[in-house]
C-alpha positions as CSV (number, residue, x, y, z in Angstrom):
1,M,73.6,187.4,20.5
2,A,76.9,187.6,22.2
3,A,77.6,186.8,25.9
4,L,80.1,189.0,27.5
5,V,81.9,189.0,30.9
6,L,83.2,192.5,31.9
7,R,86.4,193.0,33.8
8,P,85.9,193.8,37.5
9,G,85.1,197.4,38.0
10,C,84.2,198.0,34.3
11,R,80.8,198.8,32.8
12,L,79.4,198.6,29.3
13,D,79.8,201.8,27.3
14,G,77.1,201.3,24.6
15,P,78.1,204.0,22.2
16,A,81.8,203.1,22.3
17,L,81.1,199.4,21.9
18,Y,78.9,200.2,18.9
19,Q,81.7,202.2,17.2
20,H,84.2,199.4,17.9
21,V,81.8,196.7,16.4
22,E,80.9,199.0,13.5
23,Q,84.6,199.4,12.6
24,L,85.5,195.7,12.9
25,L,82.5,193.8,11.6
26,P,80.2,193.9,8.6
27,P,76.5,194.7,9.3
28,Y,75.4,191.0,9.0
29,A,78.0,189.9,11.6
30,R,77.3,192.5,14.4
31,P,75.6,191.0,17.4
32,R,72.1,192.4,17.7
33,F,71.8,191.4,21.4
34,L,74.3,191.4,24.2
35,R,74.1,189.4,27.4
36,L,76.3,190.4,30.3
37,Q,77.2,187.6,32.6
38,E,79.2,187.2,35.8
39,R,81.1,184.3,34.3
40,L,80.7,182.1,31.2
41,A,79.0,178.7,31.8
42,M,81.4,175.9,30.8
43,T,81.0,172.1,30.4
44,E,83.2,169.6,32.1
45,T,85.5,169.7,29.1
46,F,85.8,173.5,29.2
47,K,83.5,174.3,26.3
48,Q,81.1,177.2,26.5
49,Q,77.4,176.2,27.0
50,K,76.1,178.0,23.9
51,V,73.1,175.7,23.4
52,R,71.7,176.6,26.9
53,L,72.1,180.3,26.2
54,A,70.4,179.9,22.8
55,Q,67.5,178.0,24.4
56,E,67.0,180.7,27.0
57,G,66.8,183.3,24.3
58,F,66.6,187.1,24.9
59,D,63.3,187.7,26.7
60,P,64.1,190.1,29.5
61,A,61.4,188.5,31.7
62,R,63.1,185.1,31.5
63,V,66.8,185.9,31.4
64,P,68.3,187.1,34.7
65,D,71.3,188.7,33.1
66,P,71.4,192.3,31.8
67,L,70.5,192.4,28.1
68,F,71.4,195.0,25.5
69,L,70.0,195.7,22.0
70,L,72.0,197.1,19.1
71,D,70.1,200.4,18.3
72,E,71.0,201.7,14.9
73,T,69.2,205.0,15.4
74,T,71.2,206.0,18.5
75,K,74.3,204.1,17.3
76,A,74.7,202.4,20.7
77,Y,73.9,199.3,22.6
78,V,71.0,200.2,24.8
79,P,69.5,198.2,27.7
80,L,66.7,195.9,26.5
81,G,63.8,196.6,28.8
82,P,60.1,195.6,28.5
83,A,59.2,198.5,26.1
84,L,62.0,197.7,23.6
85,W,61.2,194.0,24.0
86,E,57.5,194.6,23.0
87,G,58.8,196.7,20.0
88,V,60.9,193.7,18.8
89,L,58.0,191.3,19.2
90,D,55.4,193.4,17.4
91,G,57.8,194.4,14.6
92,R,58.1,198.1,15.4
93,L,61.8,197.7,15.9
94,R,63.8,196.1,13.1
95,I,66.7,193.9,14.1
């Protein structure tokens, strides 16, 4: 998973981001999940709080931030809703 903060006024373009990631990263390094945040949580020493993000996971029912899934069939990052989440859990969607 990767946590992203978008510039004010911008929105996530799933197909364009997929193309960008596909060109720059090998398949094993591409983030399967994206989490959009208002700002990155930092510690007192200005380090990212990655452990907390990892503990929260990527369950859309538990995470308040918008989540996106790398969808190889549509070649885009798509919103991770309850239906896709169930597909990930029961193995219908390979990640």
